[in-house]
DSSP file (Angstrom, degrees, kcal/mol; ACC not computed):
  #  RESIDUE AA STRUCTURE BP1 BP2  ACC     N-H-->O    O-->H-N    N-H-->O    O-->H-N    TCO  KAPPA ALPHA  PHI   PSI    X-CA   Y-CA   Z-CA
    1    1 A M              0   0    0      0, 0.0     2,-0.5     0, 0.0    14,-0.2   0.000 360.0 360.0 360.0 128.7   -3.7   -4.6   14.1
    2    2 A E  E     -A   14   0A   0     12,-2.9    12,-2.0     2,-0.0     2,-0.4  -0.810 360.0-158.4 -96.1 134.1   -4.3   -1.1   15.4
    3    3 A R  E     +A   13   0A   0     -2,-0.5     2,-0.3    10,-0.2    10,-0.2  -0.932  19.1 169.3-114.5 133.5   -6.7    1.1   13.4
    4    4 A R        +     0   0    0      8,-2.1     2,-0.3    -2,-0.4     8,-0.2  -0.755  17.0 167.3-140.4  93.4   -6.9    4.9   13.5
    5    5 A D        -     0   0    0     -2,-0.3     2,-0.5     6,-0.2     6,-0.2  -0.821  25.7-152.8-108.9 145.9   -9.2    6.2   10.8
    6    6 A T  B >>  -H   10   0B   0      4,-2.5     3,-4.5    -2,-0.3     4,-1.1  -0.977  44.9 -90.8-115.7 120.6  -10.5    9.7   10.4
    7    7 A E  T 34 S-     0   0    0     -2,-0.5   125,-0.1     1,-0.4     4,-0.0  -0.466  98.6 -19.0 -75.7 136.2  -13.8    9.7    8.5
    8    8 A P  T 34 S+     0   0    0      0, 0.0    -1,-0.4     0, 0.0     3,-0.1  -0.103 129.3  63.3 -96.6  80.8  -13.4   10.0    5.6
    9    9 A G  T <4 S+     0   0    0     -3,-4.5   112,-0.8     1,-0.3     2,-0.4   0.721  94.2  24.8-127.7 -51.6   -9.9   11.4    5.3
   10   10 A T  B  <  -H    6   0B   0     -4,-1.1    -4,-2.5   109,-0.1     2,-0.5  -0.977  52.0-158.0-130.5 135.2   -7.0    9.2    6.5
   11   11 A I  E     - B   0 118A   0    107,-2.5   107,-2.6    -2,-0.4     2,-0.4  -0.941  17.5-178.1-107.9 130.6   -6.7    5.5    7.0
   12   12 A E  E     + B   0 117A   0     -2,-0.5    -8,-2.1   105,-0.2     2,-0.4  -0.997   7.5 175.3-132.2 134.0   -4.0    4.3    9.4
   13   13 A R  E     -AB   3 116A   0    103,-2.4   103,-2.9    -2,-0.4     2,-0.4  -0.990   6.9-169.3-132.0 142.9   -3.1    0.8   10.3
   14   14 A E  E     +AB   2 115A   0    -12,-2.0   -12,-2.9    -2,-0.4     2,-0.3  -0.997  10.3 166.5-136.6 133.5   -0.2   -0.3   12.6
   15   15 A I  E     - B   0 114A   0     99,-2.2    99,-3.0    -2,-0.4     2,-0.4  -0.932  26.3-136.9-135.5 160.7    1.2   -3.8   13.2
   16   16 A H  E     - B   0 113A   0     -2,-0.3     2,-0.3    97,-0.2    97,-0.2  -0.987  24.7-177.5-119.1 131.8    4.3   -5.2   14.8
   17   17 A V  E     - B   0 112A   0     95,-2.6    95,-2.7    -2,-0.4    93,-0.1  -0.897  34.7-128.1-127.4 157.3    6.2   -8.0   13.1
   18   18 A A  S    S+     0   0    0     -2,-0.3    -1,-0.1    93,-0.2    95,-0.1   0.647  79.5 101.3 -77.2 -15.3    9.2  -10.0   14.0
   19   19 A A  S    S-     0   0    0     93,-0.1    -2,-0.2     1,-0.1   135,-0.1  -0.299  79.8-106.3 -70.1 154.0   11.0   -9.3   10.7
   20   20 A T     >  -     0   0    0      1,-0.1     4,-2.5    91,-0.1     3,-0.2  -0.340  30.2-108.2 -72.7 160.4   13.7   -6.7   10.5
   21   21 A P  H  > S+     0   0    0      0, 0.0     4,-2.8     0, 0.0     5,-0.2   0.863 120.2  57.6 -57.3 -34.9   13.0   -3.3    8.8
   22   22 A E  H  > S+     0   0    0      2,-0.2     4,-1.8     1,-0.2     5,-0.1   0.917 109.0  43.8 -63.1 -42.4   15.1   -4.4    5.9
   23   23 A V  H  > S+     0   0    0     -3,-0.2     4,-2.0     2,-0.2    -1,-0.2   0.931 114.3  49.5 -68.2 -45.1   13.0   -7.4    5.3
   24   24 A V  H  X S+     0   0    0     -4,-2.5     4,-1.9     1,-0.2    -2,-0.2   0.907 107.7  54.9 -60.9 -41.6    9.7   -5.5    5.7
   25   25 A Y  H  X S+     0   0    0     -4,-2.8     4,-1.0     1,-0.2    -1,-0.2   0.932 108.5  48.1 -57.4 -46.7   11.0   -2.8    3.3
   26   26 A E  H  X S+     0   0    0     -4,-1.8     4,-1.6     1,-0.2     3,-0.5   0.896 110.0  53.1 -59.7 -40.5   11.6   -5.5    0.6
   27   27 A V  H  < S+     0   0    0     -4,-2.0    -1,-0.2     1,-0.2    -2,-0.2   0.814 113.9  40.8 -68.7 -31.5    8.1   -7.0    1.2
   28   28 A V  H  < S+     0   0    0     -4,-1.9    -1,-0.2    -3,-0.2    -2,-0.2   0.527 123.1  38.5 -93.8  -4.5    6.3   -3.6    0.7
   29   29 A S  H  < S+     0   0    0     -4,-1.0    -2,-0.2    -3,-0.5    -3,-0.2   0.515  98.2  76.8-123.2  -6.3    8.4   -2.4   -2.2
   30   30 A R    >X  -     0   0    0     -4,-1.6     4,-2.8    -5,-0.2     3,-1.2  -0.917  67.5-139.6-114.5 131.4    9.1   -5.4   -4.4
   31   31 A P  H 3> S+     0   0    0      0, 0.0     4,-2.4     0, 0.0     5,-0.2   0.856 101.3  59.8 -55.2 -39.9    6.6   -6.9   -6.8
   32   32 A E  H 34 S+     0   0    0      1,-0.2     4,-0.2     2,-0.2    -5,-0.1   0.807 115.0  36.8 -63.1 -27.1    7.5  -10.5   -6.1
   33   33 A H  H X> S+     0   0    0     -3,-1.2     3,-1.4    -7,-0.3     4,-0.6   0.842 110.7  59.4 -88.1 -40.3    6.6   -9.9   -2.4
   34   34 A L  H >X S+     0   0    0     -4,-2.8     4,-3.1     1,-0.3     3,-1.6   0.904  99.5  59.5 -53.9 -42.8    3.6   -7.6   -3.1
   35   35 A R  H 3< S+     0   0    0     -4,-2.4    -1,-0.3     1,-0.3    -2,-0.1   0.741  98.2  61.1 -59.0 -23.9    2.0  -10.5   -5.0
   36   36 A E  H <4 S+     0   0    0     -3,-1.4    -1,-0.3    -5,-0.2    -2,-0.2   0.688 124.4   9.5 -79.5 -18.4    2.1  -12.7   -1.9
   37   37 A W  H << S+     0   0    0     -3,-1.6    -2,-0.2    -4,-0.6   112,-0.2   0.570 130.7  25.8-136.1 -16.6   -0.1  -10.4    0.3
   38   38 A W  S  < S+     0   0    0     -4,-3.1    -3,-0.2     1,-0.4    -4,-0.1   0.592 107.0  19.1-120.6 -91.9   -1.7   -7.7   -1.7
   39   39 A P        -     0   0    0      0, 0.0    -1,-0.4     0, 0.0    18,-0.2  -0.321  65.2-122.6 -83.0 168.8   -2.5   -7.7   -5.5
   40   40 A D  S    S+     0   0    0     16,-1.9     2,-0.3     1,-0.2    17,-0.2   0.771  98.6  12.4 -75.6 -26.5   -2.8  -10.8   -7.7
   41   41 A D  E     -C   56   0A   0     15,-1.7    15,-2.8    -7,-0.1     2,-0.3  -0.989  68.1-176.5-147.5 152.3   -0.1   -9.3   -9.9
   42   42 A A  E     -C   55   0A   0     -2,-0.3     2,-0.4    13,-0.2    13,-0.2  -0.991   7.7-169.8-151.4 142.5    2.3   -6.4   -9.7
   43   43 A E  E     +C   54   0A   0     11,-2.7    11,-2.2    -2,-0.3     2,-0.3  -0.994  23.7 142.6-134.2 128.5    4.9   -4.8  -11.9
   44   44 A L  E     -C   53   0A   0     -2,-0.4     9,-0.2     9,-0.2    -2,-0.0  -0.887  32.3-147.0-162.7 131.1    7.4   -2.3  -10.7
   45   45 A G  S    S-     0   0    0      7,-0.7     6,-0.0    -2,-0.3     8,-0.0   0.359  71.2 -18.0 -73.6-144.3   11.1   -1.7  -11.6
   46   46 A E  S    S-     0   0    0      1,-0.1     2,-2.2   -16,-0.1    -1,-0.3  -0.420  74.0-118.5 -61.1 132.2   13.5   -0.4   -9.0
   47   47 A P        +     0   0    0      0, 0.0    -1,-0.1     0, 0.0   -17,-0.0  -0.491  66.1 133.8 -77.2  80.4   11.6    1.1   -6.2
   48   48 A V    >   -     0   0    0     -2,-2.2     3,-2.6    28,-0.1    24,-0.3  -0.905  68.1 -76.1-124.9 154.4   13.0    4.7   -6.5
   49   49 A P  T 3  S+     0   0    0      0, 0.0    24,-0.2     0, 0.0     3,-0.1  -0.226 120.3  21.5 -52.0 132.1   11.1    8.0   -6.6
   50   50 A G  T 3  S+     0   0    0     22,-3.1    23,-0.1     1,-0.3     2,-0.0   0.171  87.8 136.6  94.2 -17.1    9.4    8.5   -9.9
   51   51 A A    <   -     0   0    0     -3,-2.6    21,-2.9    -5,-0.1    -1,-0.3  -0.363  40.6-151.5 -63.8 142.0    9.3    4.8  -10.8
   52   52 A E  E     + D   0  71A   0     19,-0.2    -7,-0.7    -3,-0.1     2,-0.3  -0.860  27.1 141.2-117.1 152.2    6.0    3.7  -12.2
   53   53 A G  E     -CD  44  70A   0     17,-2.4    17,-2.4    -2,-0.3     2,-0.3  -0.871  32.3-120.9-161.1-166.7    4.3    0.4  -12.1
   54   54 A E  E     -CD  43  69A   0    -11,-2.2   -11,-2.7    15,-0.3     2,-0.4  -0.995   5.5-150.4-152.0 156.0    0.9   -1.3  -11.8
   55   55 A I  E     -CD  42  68A   0     13,-2.6    13,-2.8    -2,-0.3     2,-0.4  -0.941  13.6-152.7-124.1 149.8   -0.9   -3.7   -9.6
   56   56 A V  E     -CD  41  67A   0    -15,-2.8   -16,-1.9    -2,-0.4   -15,-1.7  -0.985   6.7-160.4-129.5 127.6   -3.7   -6.0  -10.7
   57   57 A F  E    S+ D   0  66A   0      9,-2.9     9,-2.8    -2,-0.4     2,-0.2  -0.941  74.0   7.8-103.7 119.6   -6.6   -7.4   -8.6
   58   58 A G  S    S-     0   0    0     -2,-0.6     2,-0.6     7,-0.2   -18,-0.1  -0.598 117.6 -30.9 102.3-171.2   -8.0  -10.4  -10.5
   59   59 A R  S >  S-     0   0    0     -2,-0.2     3,-2.5     1,-0.1     6,-0.3  -0.755  70.5-112.8 -90.2 120.4   -6.6  -12.1  -13.6
   60   60 A R  T 3  S+     0   0    0     -2,-0.6    -1,-0.1     1,-0.3    -2,-0.0  -0.206 101.6  20.0 -50.0 132.4   -4.8   -9.7  -15.9
   61   61 A G  T 3  S+     0   0    0      1,-0.3    -1,-0.3     2,-0.1    -3,-0.0   0.184  93.8 120.5  91.2 -16.4   -6.7   -9.3  -19.2
   62   62 A E  S X  S-     0   0    0     -3,-2.5     3,-1.5     1,-0.1    -1,-0.3  -0.512  73.8-117.9 -79.1 151.7  -10.1  -10.5  -17.8
   63   63 A P  T 3  S+     0   0    0      0, 0.0    -1,-0.1     0, 0.0    -2,-0.1   0.796 112.6  48.1 -61.4 -29.6  -13.0   -8.1  -17.9
   64   64 A D  T 3  S+     0   0    0     -5,-0.1     2,-0.1     2,-0.1    -4,-0.1   0.416  84.1 117.8 -93.3   3.3  -13.4   -7.9  -14.1
   65   65 A A    <   -     0   0    0     -3,-1.5     2,-0.6    -6,-0.3    -7,-0.2  -0.450  57.0-143.7 -69.9 141.7   -9.7   -7.3  -13.4
   66   66 A V  E     -D   57   0A   0     -9,-2.8    -9,-2.9    -2,-0.1     2,-0.5  -0.942  14.6-167.0-109.2 119.4   -8.9   -4.0  -11.7
   67   67 A V  E     -D   56   0A   0     -2,-0.6     2,-0.5   -11,-0.2   -11,-0.2  -0.926   4.6-173.8-109.7 124.9   -5.7   -2.5  -12.8
   68   68 A E  E     -D   55   0A   0    -13,-2.8   -13,-2.6    -2,-0.5     2,-0.2  -0.973  15.1-142.0-120.5 128.9   -4.2    0.4  -10.7
   69   69 A R  E     -D   54   0A   0     18,-0.5    17,-1.0    -2,-0.5    18,-0.4  -0.551  19.9-166.5 -79.9 152.5   -1.2    2.4  -11.7
   70   70 A L  E     -DE  53  85A   0    -17,-2.4   -17,-2.4    -2,-0.2     2,-0.4  -0.995  12.2-160.3-141.2 151.2    1.2    3.5   -9.0
   71   71 A T  E     -DE  52  84A   0     13,-2.4    13,-2.8    -2,-0.3   -19,-0.2  -0.994  25.3-123.3-130.4 124.2    4.1    6.0   -8.9
   72   72 A V  E     + E   0  83A   0    -21,-2.9   -22,-3.1    -2,-0.4    11,-0.3  -0.477  29.9 174.4 -68.7 131.7    6.8    5.8   -6.2
   73   73 A V  E     +     0   0A   0      9,-2.6     2,-0.4     1,-0.4    10,-0.2   0.806  66.7  14.8-102.2 -48.9    7.0    9.0   -4.2
   74   74 A E  E     + E   0  82A   0      8,-1.3     8,-2.6   -26,-0.1     2,-0.4  -0.996  53.5 177.1-135.8 134.5    9.6    8.2   -1.5
   75   75 A A  E     + E   0  81A   0     -2,-0.4     6,-0.2     6,-0.2    -3,-0.0  -0.846  16.7 153.8-137.6  97.6   12.0    5.3   -1.2
   76   76 A D  E >>  - E   0  80A   0      4,-3.2     3,-2.9    -2,-0.4     4,-1.9  -0.712  45.3-119.3-126.6  78.4   14.2    5.5    1.9
   77   77 A P  T 34 S+     0   0    0      0, 0.0   -55,-0.1     0, 0.0    -2,-0.1  -0.345  85.5   3.5 -65.6 142.0   15.3    1.9    2.8
   78   78 A P  T 34 S+     0   0    0      0, 0.0   -53,-0.1     0, 0.0     3,-0.1  -0.759 132.0  48.0 -99.9  35.5   14.6    0.6    5.3
   79   79 A R  T <4 S+     0   0    0     -3,-2.9    26,-3.3     1,-0.3     2,-0.4   0.870 107.7  17.3-102.7 -44.1   12.5    3.4    6.8
   80   80 A T  E  <  +EF  76 104A   0     -4,-1.9    -4,-3.2    24,-0.2     2,-0.4  -0.993  44.6 173.2-141.4 136.0    9.9    4.7    4.4
   81   81 A F  E     +EF  75 103A   0     22,-1.9    22,-3.1    -2,-0.4     2,-0.3  -0.973  17.7 168.0-136.5 125.7    8.3    3.6    1.2
   82   82 A S  E     +EF  74 102A   0     -8,-2.6    -9,-2.6    -2,-0.4    -8,-1.3  -0.980   6.8 175.8-138.9 152.7    5.4    5.6   -0.3
   83   83 A F  E     -EF  72 101A   0     18,-2.3    18,-3.0    -2,-0.3     2,-0.4  -0.987  25.4-127.2-149.5 156.2    3.5    5.7   -3.6
   84   84 A R  E     +EF  71 100A   0    -13,-2.8   -13,-2.4    -2,-0.3     2,-0.3  -0.842  37.0 165.2-101.6 145.2    0.6    7.4   -5.2
   85   85 A W  E     +EF  70  99A   0     14,-2.2    14,-2.9    -2,-0.4   -15,-0.2  -0.926  40.4  58.8-150.7 174.6   -2.1    5.3   -6.8
   86   86 A T        +     0   0    0    -17,-1.0     2,-0.2     1,-0.3   -16,-0.1   0.501  66.4 140.8  76.6  11.3   -5.7    5.3   -8.3
   87   87 A H        -     0   0    0    -18,-0.4   -18,-0.5    12,-0.1    -1,-0.3  -0.575  56.3-106.6 -79.9 148.5   -4.9    7.9  -10.9
   88   88 A A    >   -     0   0    0      9,-0.2     3,-2.3    -2,-0.2    -1,-0.1  -0.295  44.8 -81.5 -71.6 155.2   -6.5    7.5  -14.3
   89   89 A P  T 3  S+     0   0    0      0, 0.0    -1,-0.2     0, 0.0     3,-0.1  -0.317 119.9  20.7 -54.3 134.9   -4.5    6.4  -17.3
   90   90 A G  T 3  S+     0   0    0      1,-0.3     2,-0.3    -3,-0.1    -2,-0.1   0.270 100.1 113.7  87.9 -12.4   -2.7    9.3  -18.8
   91   91 A E    <   -     0   0    0     -3,-2.3    -1,-0.3     6,-0.1     2,-0.2  -0.704  68.4-120.8 -92.5 143.8   -2.9   11.4  -15.6
   92   92 A A        -     0   0    0     -2,-0.3     2,-1.1    -3,-0.1    -4,-0.1  -0.524  33.8-106.5 -74.2 150.6    0.1   12.4  -13.6
   93   93 A A        +     0   0    0     -2,-0.2     2,-0.2    -6,-0.1    -1,-0.1  -0.691  63.4 145.3 -82.7  98.8    0.1   11.2  -10.0
   94   94 A T    >>  -     0   0    0     -2,-1.1     4,-1.6     1,-0.0     3,-0.9  -0.744  66.2 -95.9-126.1 174.5   -0.6   14.3   -8.0
   95   95 A A  T 34 S+     0   0    0      1,-0.2     5,-0.1    -2,-0.2    28,-0.0   0.796 125.3  50.2 -61.5 -28.3   -2.5   15.1   -4.8
   96   96 A A  T 34 S+     0   0    0      1,-0.2    -1,-0.2    28,-0.1    -3,-0.1   0.644 119.5  34.2 -84.7 -14.7   -5.5   16.1   -6.9
   97   97 A T  T <4 S+     0   0    0     -3,-0.9     2,-0.3     1,-0.1    -9,-0.2   0.492 117.4  30.5-118.7  -5.7   -5.5   12.9   -9.0
   98   98 A S     <  -     0   0    0     -4,-1.6     2,-0.3   -11,-0.1   -12,-0.2  -0.925  68.5-110.6-150.6 169.0   -4.3   10.1   -6.7
   99   99 A L  E     -F   85   0A   0    -14,-2.9   -14,-2.2    -2,-0.3     2,-0.5  -0.775  29.4-132.6-102.5 151.5   -4.2    8.7   -3.2
  100  100 A L  E     -FG  84 119A   0     19,-2.5    19,-2.5    -2,-0.3     2,-0.5  -0.925  17.5-169.5-110.6 123.5   -0.9    8.5   -1.2
  101  101 A V  E     -FG  83 118A   0    -18,-3.0   -18,-2.3    -2,-0.5     2,-0.4  -0.947   7.4-172.7-110.7 129.3    0.1    5.3    0.7
  102  102 A T  E     -FG  82 117A   0     15,-2.8    15,-2.2    -2,-0.5     2,-0.6  -0.985  15.1-162.1-126.3 130.7    3.0    5.4    3.1
  103  103 A F  E     -FG  81 116A   0    -22,-3.1   -22,-1.9    -2,-0.4     2,-0.5  -0.952  12.7-169.6-106.4 112.8    4.7    2.6    4.9
  104  104 A A  E     -FG  80 115A   0     11,-2.8    11,-2.7    -2,-0.6     2,-0.5  -0.918   7.0-161.6-104.2 126.3    6.7    3.9    7.8
  105  105 A L  E     - G   0 114A   0    -26,-3.3     2,-0.5    -2,-0.5     9,-0.2  -0.920  10.5-177.2-116.8 129.3    9.0    1.3    9.4
  106  106 A E  E     - G   0 113A   0      7,-2.2     7,-3.1    -2,-0.5     2,-0.1  -0.976  23.4-130.8-129.8 119.5   10.5    1.6   12.8
  107  107 A G  E     - G   0 112A   0     -2,-0.5     5,-0.3     5,-0.2     2,-0.2  -0.386  28.2-175.7 -66.1 142.2   12.9   -1.0   14.2
  108  108 A T  E >   - G   0 111A   0      3,-2.9     3,-0.8    -2,-0.1    -1,-0.0  -0.759  44.0 -94.4-127.8 175.7   12.2   -2.3   17.7
  109  109 A A  T 3  S+     0   0    0     -2,-0.2     3,-0.1     1,-0.2    -2,-0.0   0.754 126.5  33.5 -63.2 -23.5   13.9   -4.7   20.0
  110  110 A T  T 3  S-     0   0    0    -93,-0.1     2,-0.3   -91,-0.0    -1,-0.2   0.275 130.8 -63.5-118.7  10.3   11.8   -7.6   18.7
  111  111 A G  E <  S- G   0 108A   0     -3,-0.8    -3,-2.9     2,-0.0     2,-0.4  -0.935  78.3 -31.3 152.2-126.2   11.2   -6.6   15.0
  112  112 A T  E     -BG  17 107A   0    -95,-2.7   -95,-2.6    -2,-0.3     2,-0.6  -0.998  32.7-141.0-141.2 136.1    9.5   -3.8   13.2
  113  113 A R  E     -BG  16 106A   0     -7,-3.1    -7,-2.2    -2,-0.4     2,-0.6  -0.881  26.5-159.4 -90.7 122.4    6.6   -1.5   13.8
  114  114 A V  E     -BG  15 105A   0    -99,-3.0   -99,-2.2    -2,-0.6     2,-0.6  -0.924   8.6-172.0-109.5 119.7    4.8   -1.0   10.5
  115  115 A R  E     -BG  14 104A   0    -11,-2.7   -11,-2.8    -2,-0.6     2,-0.5  -0.954   2.3-168.3-114.3 117.1    2.6    2.0   10.1
  116  116 A L  E     -BG  13 103A   0   -103,-2.9  -103,-2.4    -2,-0.6     2,-0.4  -0.887   7.7-179.8-101.7 132.9    0.5    2.2    6.9
  117  117 A T  E     -BG  12 102A   0    -15,-2.2   -15,-2.8    -2,-0.5     2,-0.5  -1.000  10.1-169.5-132.0 134.1   -1.2    5.5    6.2
  118  118 A E  E     +BG  11 101A   0   -107,-2.6  -107,-2.5    -2,-0.4     2,-0.3  -0.991  19.6 163.2-123.6 125.6   -3.4    6.3    3.2
  119  119 A T  E     + G   0 100A   0    -19,-2.5   -19,-2.5    -2,-0.5  -109,-0.1  -0.798  34.3  76.0-131.9 171.7   -4.4    9.9    2.5
  120  120 A G     >  +     0   0    0   -111,-0.4     4,-0.8    -2,-0.3    -1,-0.1   0.452  51.1 123.3 107.2   3.4   -5.8   12.1   -0.2
  121  121 A F  T >4 S+     0   0    0   -112,-0.8     3,-0.9     1,-0.2     5,-0.5   0.938  80.3  43.1 -61.9 -47.9   -9.4   11.2   -0.2
  122  122 A R  G >4 S+     0   0    0      1,-0.2     3,-1.3  -113,-0.2    -1,-0.2   0.837 107.8  61.1 -68.5 -32.6  -10.7   14.7    0.3
  123  123 A E  G 34 S+     0   0    0      1,-0.2    -1,-0.2  -114,-0.1    -2,-0.2   0.678  86.5  76.1 -69.5 -16.9   -8.2   16.2   -2.1
  124  124 A R  G << S-     0   0    0     -3,-0.9    -1,-0.2    -4,-0.8    -2,-0.2   0.702  97.4-131.6 -69.6 -18.5   -9.7   14.2   -5.0
  125  125 A G    <   +     0   0    0     -3,-1.3    -2,-0.1    -4,-0.3    -3,-0.1   0.722  47.4 160.5  76.5  19.8  -12.6   16.5   -5.2
  126  126 A W        -     0   0    0     -5,-0.5    -1,-0.2     1,-0.1    -2,-0.0  -0.369  48.0 -98.9 -71.1 152.6  -15.2   13.7   -5.3
  127  127 A E     >  -     0   0    0      1,-0.1     4,-3.0    -2,-0.1     3,-0.2  -0.325  43.5-102.4 -61.2 156.9  -18.8   14.3   -4.4
  128  128 A V  H  > S+     0   0    0      1,-0.2     4,-2.7     2,-0.2     5,-0.2   0.886 121.3  49.9 -55.3 -45.0  -19.6   13.4   -0.8
  129  129 A A  H  > S+     0   0    0      2,-0.2     4,-1.9     1,-0.2    -1,-0.2   0.900 114.1  45.0 -62.6 -40.8  -21.3   10.1   -1.7
  130  130 A V  H  > S+     0   0    0     -3,-0.2     4,-2.9     2,-0.2     5,-0.3   0.917 112.6  52.0 -68.2 -44.2  -18.4    9.0   -3.9
  131  131 A L  H  X S+     0   0    0     -4,-3.0     4,-2.6     1,-0.2     5,-0.2   0.934 111.6  46.0 -56.1 -49.5  -15.9   10.1   -1.3
  132  132 A E  H  X S+     0   0    0     -4,-2.7     4,-2.3    -5,-0.2    -1,-0.2   0.879 114.0  48.8 -64.6 -38.2  -17.6    8.1    1.4
  133  133 A Q  H  X S+     0   0    0     -4,-1.9     4,-2.3    -5,-0.2    -2,-0.2   0.940 113.6  44.8 -67.1 -47.3  -17.9    5.0   -0.8
  134  134 A R  H  X S+     0   0    0     -4,-2.9     4,-2.2     2,-0.2    -2,-0.2   0.912 113.9  50.5 -63.7 -42.7  -14.3    5.1   -2.0
  135  135 A Y  H  X S+     0   0    0     -4,-2.6     4,-2.5    -5,-0.3    -1,-0.2   0.942 110.8  48.7 -60.5 -47.6  -13.1    5.7    1.6
  136  136 A A  H  X S+     0   0    0     -4,-2.3     4,-2.5     1,-0.2    -1,-0.2   0.886 109.7  52.9 -61.0 -39.7  -15.2    2.7    2.9
  137  137 A E  H  X S+     0   0    0     -4,-2.3     4,-2.3     1,-0.2    -1,-0.2   0.901 111.3  45.7 -62.3 -40.7  -13.8    0.5    0.1
  138  138 A H  H  X S+     0   0    0     -4,-2.2     4,-2.8     2,-0.2     5,-0.3   0.868 110.3  53.2 -73.5 -35.6  -10.2    1.3    1.0
  139  139 A V  H  X S+     0   0    0     -4,-2.5     4,-2.2     2,-0.2    -2,-0.2   0.954 112.9  45.1 -59.3 -49.1  -10.9    0.8    4.8
  140  140 A E  H  X S+     0   0    0     -4,-2.5     4,-1.2     1,-0.2    -2,-0.2   0.898 112.5  52.6 -61.4 -40.9  -12.3   -2.6    4.0
  141  141 A G  H >X S+     0   0    0     -4,-2.3     4,-2.8     1,-0.2     3,-0.6   0.945 111.3  43.7 -61.9 -49.8   -9.4   -3.3    1.7
  142  142 A W  H 3X S+     0   0    0     -4,-2.8     4,-2.4     1,-0.2    -1,-0.2   0.841 108.3  59.5 -67.7 -30.8   -6.7   -2.5    4.2
  143  143 A D  H 3< S+     0   0    0     -4,-2.2    -1,-0.2    -5,-0.3    -2,-0.2   0.819 114.0  39.0 -63.4 -28.3   -8.6   -4.4    6.9
  144  144 A H  H <X S+     0   0    0     -4,-1.2     4,-0.7    -3,-0.6    -2,-0.2   0.889 121.8  39.9 -83.4 -45.4   -8.2   -7.4    4.6
  145  145 A F  H  X S+     0   0    0     -4,-2.8     4,-2.2     1,-0.2    -3,-0.2   0.801 103.1  63.4 -84.8 -29.6   -4.7   -6.9    3.3
  146  146 A V  H  X S+     0   0    0     -4,-2.4     4,-2.4     1,-0.2    -1,-0.2   0.926 104.4  49.0 -64.3 -42.4   -2.8   -5.7    6.4
  147  147 A P  H  > S+     0   0    0      0, 0.0     4,-2.5     0, 0.0    -1,-0.2   0.859 110.3  52.7 -61.9 -31.8   -3.3   -9.0    8.2
  148  148 A R  H  X S+     0   0    0     -4,-0.7     4,-2.6     2,-0.2    -2,-0.2   0.888 107.4  51.6 -66.9 -38.7   -2.2  -10.8    5.1
  149  149 A L  H  X S+     0   0    0     -4,-2.2     4,-2.5     2,-0.2     5,-0.2   0.937 111.2  47.7 -59.9 -47.4    1.0   -8.6    5.1
  150  150 A Q  H  X S+     0   0    0     -4,-2.4     4,-2.5     1,-0.2    -2,-0.2   0.927 112.5  48.3 -61.0 -46.3    1.6   -9.6    8.8
  151  151 A A  H  X S+     0   0    0     -4,-2.5     4,-2.3     2,-0.2    -1,-0.2   0.900 111.4  50.2 -63.5 -40.7    1.0  -13.3    8.1
  152  152 A Y  H  X S+     0   0    0     -4,-2.6     4,-2.2     2,-0.2    -1,-0.2   0.930 111.3  48.1 -63.4 -44.7    3.3  -13.2    5.1
  153  153 A L  H  X S+     0   0    0     -4,-2.5     4,-2.3     1,-0.2    -2,-0.2   0.897 109.9  53.0 -61.5 -40.4    6.1  -11.5    7.1
  154  154 A D  H  X S+     0   0    0     -4,-2.5     4,-1.9     1,-0.2    -1,-0.2   0.912 108.8  49.9 -61.2 -42.3    5.6  -14.1    9.9
  155  155 A R  H  X S+     0   0    0     -4,-2.3     4,-1.3     1,-0.2    -2,-0.2   0.892 109.6  51.4 -62.7 -40.2    6.0  -16.9    7.4
  156  156 A L  H  < S+     0   0    0     -4,-2.2     3,-0.3     1,-0.2    -2,-0.2   0.910 110.5  48.1 -63.8 -42.1    9.2  -15.3    6.0
  157  157 A V  H  < S+     0   0    0     -4,-2.3    -1,-0.2     1,-0.2    -2,-0.2   0.872 115.6  44.4 -66.7 -37.0   10.7  -15.0    9.5
  158  158 A L  H  < S+     0   0    0     -4,-1.9    -1,-0.2    -5,-0.2    -2,-0.2   0.631  88.5 109.0 -83.3 -14.4    9.8  -18.6   10.3
  159  159 A A     <        0   0    0     -4,-1.3    -3,-0.0    -3,-0.3    -4,-0.0  -0.360 360.0 360.0 -66.2 141.3   11.0  -20.1    7.0
  160  160 A P              0   0    0      0, 0.0    -1,-0.2     0, 0.0    -4,-0.1   0.488 360.0 360.0 -69.4 360.0   14.2  -22.1    7.3
């Protein structure tokens, strides 16, 4: 996994997987696949611009569960899938209220180059200490989940 982070503004991760861009697109845009590598639960209808859903870390309904809303921004199969998340209930997903995650997929001779980018930390208007803490949490999170994405895709490719 290649890391290119700018403190504390943009998180970038890049991996190469043997799966085709079509398979990778499904894995990063469909709840049944998201649950296998990222959140414990996910709900999202058709992955089209404007679609809303949520992801849950932990057991839904439990006091320590973290529920994050997400809104699809771009859905261009099999090249790009992006969404805004971390906006508060009742808030619209905008640059001032949410972070933007983009999966850019590029087919290669041996599979797909997957580039994940998360931006919008500075635009949130957080105090410096909060900005640095949230950024560090997301860096740690993607460092954990991107290898899980890669492993899940590897399992799908190897499955009979």
